[in-house]
N, C-alpha and C positions, 0 to 999 in steps of 0.2 A: 247693894242693888241685887235682887234676887231675880232668878229666872234665866233662861238662855238668852243670847242676844237675838235669835229669831223672834222670841217672844216679846222682847223689848221693841223690835220693829213692828210688832202687831200682825206678823204674817204666820205665825205657828199655830195654826189650827189644829184640831184634832186629827182632821183628815192628813195634814202634813206630818204629823207625828207618826201616823201608821206607815206613811211612806218612807220616812226616816227608818223606822224598824226595818221595813222591807229591804231597803238599800243596805242596811248595815248586816243583815243576815245573808244577803246576796254577796257582798264583799268576802264576808268569812267563808261562805260555801265555796265560792269560786276560786279560792286561793289568791285572790288580788293583793298584789304587794303595794301598788302605788295607784293613786287617782289624782288626775289633773283637774284643777279647779279653773275653769276658762270663762272669760268675759269678752265682750266685744267693744274695742276702743272706738275712737271717733272716725277711723279710716276702715272700719269693718273688719279688722285683723284681730285674731284671738290672742289674748294674753292671759297670764295666770300663774298659778303656783301648783307644784306638784307635792302631794302630801303622802306619807306613809299611809297603809290600811288604817292603822290604829287612829292616827291624827285625823284622817278624812271622817271616821265615824263621828268623831267629836265635834268636827267642824260642820256637820250637817245642821247642828242646832246653833253653835256657836260662832259660825263663820270663820274667817280666816283674814288677818290683816294684810294690807297692801299700801304701797307708798302712793300718795295721792297724785304726784306728778305724772303717773302713769298715764291719767286722763288728759294731759296737757301737752302730749308729744305730737310734734309734726311728722311727716312721713319718713324723715331721717332719725327720728327718735331724739330730736332736740327739744327741750322744754321751752315752750313759746312764752312763758310768763317767768319774770324773775322773782321767784317765790321767797329767795332769802334776802331780799331787799325790802326796806320798809316801805309799804304802800304797793309792792310789786305784784300783789295778787289781790288788790282791793276790791277789783270787780268779781271776784271769785271767793266769796266767804267759805271758809272750812278748808281752803288749799294753802295758806300762807305757810313757809317753813317745811313744805313737803310733808304736811300732816298725814296721818295715817286714814284710810278709809277700810271699811270691812267687806269682804266678799261674802254674800250669802247665797248658797246653791239652792237650785230647786231639785228636790230628790226625785221628782219625776222624770227629769231629763237624764237620768244615770244611764250610761251605756258602756259597753266594753269597746274598746279601740281595736279594731280588726288588723291593724297592722303592728300591734305591739302587745306581747305576751303579758299576762297578769296586770294589765294597766286599764282601769276606769277613766270615765270623764263625766263631769257635771258643769252644766251651763250656771254660770253665776251672774249676779248684778252687784253693783257697789252700793254702799249705804254709809252714811256719816257715823262716826262713832256714838252719837246721841239717838241712833236708831231712826233717823229720818232718811228718805230716799234722796239720792243725789239726782237733781233735776236735770243734769247735764249728761247723764247716762243715756245713750242713744236708744237703747231698748225702753227705757222709761219714756223717752219721747214719743215713741210709736204707741205704747200703752196708752199715753194720755190722749192721743190723737184718736184711737180707737174707742176710748171712753166717750169722746165727743161724738163720734159717729154713731155709738150705740144710743146715745141720747136722742139722735135724730131718727131712730128706729132702724138703723141699718148696720150690718156688717161689711166686711170687705173680703172678697174671694180673689186669691191670685194665683196666677201660673207662672213658673219661671221658665224662661229659654235663655240659656247662657252659652255664650261663645267663649272660648279660650284657646289658648296654645300650649301644646305638648312638646318638648325637645327632649332628645337623647343626650345625656351629659357625656362628653369625650374627655373632659379634663376638669378636676376640681381644684387644681393647684391655684387658678386665679382667686378663687374664693377662699380657700384655706391656707394658702401660703402666708406665714406670719410677716414675711418682709412686705406683702402687698396690703396688709391691713389697713383700712381706711374707715372713715364715718361719713356716709355708709361704704361698704366694701363693694368689690366687684362680684359679678354672678360667675357661675362656671361657665366654661366653654362647652357649647353644644352644637348638634346636629339636628336637622329635620326628622321627623318620623315619617312624613309623606311630602312629596313635592308640591302639591297644591294644584289649583286651576284646573280641577277635575271634580266638580261639586257632586257630592254623594255618590261618587263612583265606588262600586263593590271592590275594585281592585285596591282602591285607596284605604278602604276598611280593613281588608286583608292584610295589607302592609303595616296597617297600625294596630293590628289585633292585639298585642301583648300590653300596651298602655291603656287601651280601651277596656280591656278586660279588668285591669287593675281599677280603673275608675268605676266600672261597672260594680264589681264585687265589692268595693269599698263603700260605695254609696249605699248598696242594698244591705250590707252588714250593719250599716249605721241606721237603717229603718227609714231611709229617704225614699221618696216615692218616683224613683227614676223611671222614665217612660221610654226614652230611646237615646241613642248616641249616634251622632252623624258627622260625616265629613264635610266640613265647611270649605268655601271657596279658596282661602288663603293658604299658603304653604304652612304645614304643621298645624293647621287650625282645626278646632272640632267644637261640637256643639252638644250639650246636654239639655234635654226637655224633661220637665217634671209634671206630675199631675198636679192640678190645682187644689189649693186646700186655703185654710183661713189666712189673713195676712201676717199675723204674728208668728204662727207656725212656719209660714213660708220664709219669711225672713231669718228665723232661726235655722231653718234647713239651708238657706243660701251660705250662711256663716259655716255652719258644720261641714257642707259640702266642700267649699273652697279650702278650708283648713286640712280636711282629711284626704283629699286627692292630691295636695302638695306633699304631704307627708308620705303617703304611701307610695306615690310615684318615685319621689326622691330616694327611698329605700331600694327601689328596684333600678336605679340609674337614670331617672328622668327627671326633668325640669319642668313643672306647670307653671304658666304665668296668666294671671288675669288681667294684665296689663292691657290697655286698649289696644295700642300699637308698639309691638316689640321693636327693637332697635336694630331692624334689618332691612335691607332694601326689598322692595316688591312684596311686602307683606300686606294683608287685608284687615282692616280694624275689626275689633270684637265688639259686640253690642251686648246688653242685656235687656231684652225685651219683656216688659212686664204686663202681662195679660191681667185684667181686672174687671170685676162686676160686683155691683151690689147686691147684698142679700138682705132680703126683708126678713127682720128678726121675728115677727109674728107667724110668718107662714114658712120661713126656711127656702122660698123660692127666690130665683134670680129676678132682682128688680129691675133690671136693664130690659128684660123682655116685654114687648108688647104682642097683644094677640093678632093684630092685624095693622098694615101701614096706616098713618094717619090720613084722614080724608083729605084729598087733593094734593098730598106729598109725592114727591119724586124721590129716587135714589140719593139726590144731592142734598135732601133735607135729613137731618139727625132723626126726625120723629117718624121717618119712612122704616127705620130699622130699630131705633131704641125707644123705649117708655119715655113718658115725661122726664121722671128721675134720672134715666140714662142720659137723656140729652142735656139736662141741666148740670150733670157730672161731668160730660163732655166740655161744656161751655166753661165750667170752672177750670178745668185743667188747661183748656186754651187760654183763659184770661191770665193765670198765672205761669205760663209755660217759661217764660224768660227768668222769672224770679225762682223757679223750682229747679231750673236746669243745672244749676252748681250743686244741688243735693243729690242729683241723679248722675251727674258726670264731673267728680269732684277733683280730677287731676289734671295738670297742665298737659300731659299727653293726651288725655281723653278729648279734649275740644278739637283736635286735629281730625277727628272722625266725622265732623260736620262738614261734608263737602258734596257736590251735586252729583246725583247718579252713582251713589256708592252704597245703596239701600240703608242709608242714614238720613235722618231729618236735617234740615237746614233752616227750616222756618217753623212758625207757630201756627199749624194748620192741622186738618184731618181730612181723611180721606175713607171711603168705602172700600175695604180691602186692597188699600194702597199702601205697598211697603215703603215708598219713598216719603209718605207724610210722617209727621211726629206721632200722630195718633191715627191708629188703623182700627176701624170699626169693623167687627168680624160677626157674621151671623145674619138674622133676618127675624121677620115677624113669626112668632111661633116656635122659634128655635131657642130651647133651653140653654144653648151654650152661647148665646150671643154675649159679647163682651168687647171691651176697649182694650187695644193694645198700645201701650206707650213705648216708643222705640227711641227715648232720647236717652236712655241709661248706658253707662259702661259697666263691665263686670266687676271692676275694682270699687264699686260704689259701696257705702254703708247701707246695708239693706234696710235698716230700721228708718233712716233719714230718708231714703228713696220712697218708701212706703208712706211715711208720715207726710211727705209733700203732696203726695196724690190725695190723701185724705182731706187735707186742709184746704187744697185748691178745689176738690170736688165738694166739699161742704159748702164753700162760699157760693158756687154755681146753685147748689140746692136752694141756700137760704135767699138768694136773689132771684131764682126761678129764671135766669137767664137762658137764652138758645143760643147755640153756636151759629156761625155763618155757614154757607152751604159748603159742601164737600169740594175738594180739589180734585182736579184731574191733572194737574201741573204742579206737582209740588216743589220743583226747583225753579219755578219762575221767579224773576227778580222783584216783582213788586210785593211779595208777602213779607210780613214783619219776619226779620231774621232772628234766630235764636243768638245767644251771646257766642262769641267766636273766641274768647279765651278765659281762663280761670279768673283774672282780674275782672274782666266785664261781667262774668257770672255772678261774682260776689257783689258787685255794684247793683246788679239786677235785683238780687236777694234783698239787699239792704233797702232798696227802693220800693219793695212790694210790702205796704204796709199790711195788708191782710196776712201774709204769710209770717212777717215778724210778730205781728200780734198774736197769731194762731200757735206758732211754735214756741214764741216766748222770745223777748228782746235779748234776755240772757243766753239763751241758746244759740241765736243768730251772732251775738257778739263772740261767744265762745267758738262757734265753728269759724267764724270769719278770721278770728285771730290765728288759729291754728293754720288755716289756709294761707293766710298773708305770710307766714313765716316761711312757708314753701315757695311762694311767689319771690320773696325777698333773696331767698338763697339761690332761686334759679337766675334771678336777675344779675347776681354777683357772680355766677359761674362762668368761667371763660370757655368751657366747652359744653354746651347745652346738650349735645348728643350723650356726652359721658354722664352729666347730671342724671337724665332720664334713664340710662343703662343701670346706674348704682341705685337711684331712688326708687324706681318702679320695676324694672325687669328682674333685679336681684331679689326683692322682697315682696312683691304684690302677686 
């Protein structure tokens, strides 16, 4: 068989070859010694291999092998399928016996890591050895959703608002003492960088200046469109806000941002966590608020904007603010709110965020600029920045699945031309349809949503559900639930 592996996959165009040559020259000219080949797993975490410069240049066209079970890990890194037993991976063709997959890099993604000298990084996706894409790859899931959206004439523009916590490390021994090694292990001992409960106070910014500068410089060195860094309400809690961009780029940026700030801060003696509720008293939950608007692919305009409020409408009507397409999209998000929740909040820990009067949603409803509602409509007639903000997500979510869920739900609303009910001004009233209150209930809601299952693909839903069920089963068996979350999420998320 002739040709490079990328050619066999059908992706090695003339343009890609030019990019490969550019990266090869850059690696040589920059004195780069190592290149990390990273890909995003089901949990939104980067995994991969580190190659020497010479090997990396070859792998631009030929890829690099990886063990297939890396795609089958739960949050404790335990394989959720018995791949070495006959029939143990019958529902996952190509994964039996821990068979090899191939990581193929995107040469356009090449970047220098600002926290590590003479080290480059490339974003990759897994492929089967026969040159076919792995349909369970979460980035592939989003790409497929975006293709469906493009067939309808739209793109998706998203903006990221990400809350997370930063702590100063006071002792690494719990994490690195070989006598305390476990599966998974303990996090380091930490202290706060600010005491909290002083929202956006300038004094708290000054107190947190060193780690915030590291976040700022890391994000900008990686080419991420960071707009602001803010002090959030909770102790040691901060927020990063990014300029809006197309959905696939935004998802890639979220993966790179989380990975980069964790590593850069760790080198400076800090522990960053995107766990929703860190294991300490009196903390505030972190959310990931996803701003979204449709883009008309013919004109490039925001397709959620209307020139004037619909005749006879009030602010309680979606068509007072949103175009017909925007209102249908909003209705689709509401219709599939319960089913999508577990794709946006995929951890046991994250579901504890859904509580009354906590700036977090509790029910499937929308509001005009209402931060207690799951879906907050921002803007107005004639405002080119009009958008929908989904507040259901946690910062530990896999961004590709989070965004794919929005697309499939919104497309269903567009296809059925449905309109949402009136906006709420009482988001925590008891009569509203509640979101799932646990990971188990969330998985049940996803499996019961026939539209989402069909759109994502039954194989993808089964795959995701089995990995998350492994997490649920181990949590149920844990004698100390708090210790489970400390090791499972705070140490690694």
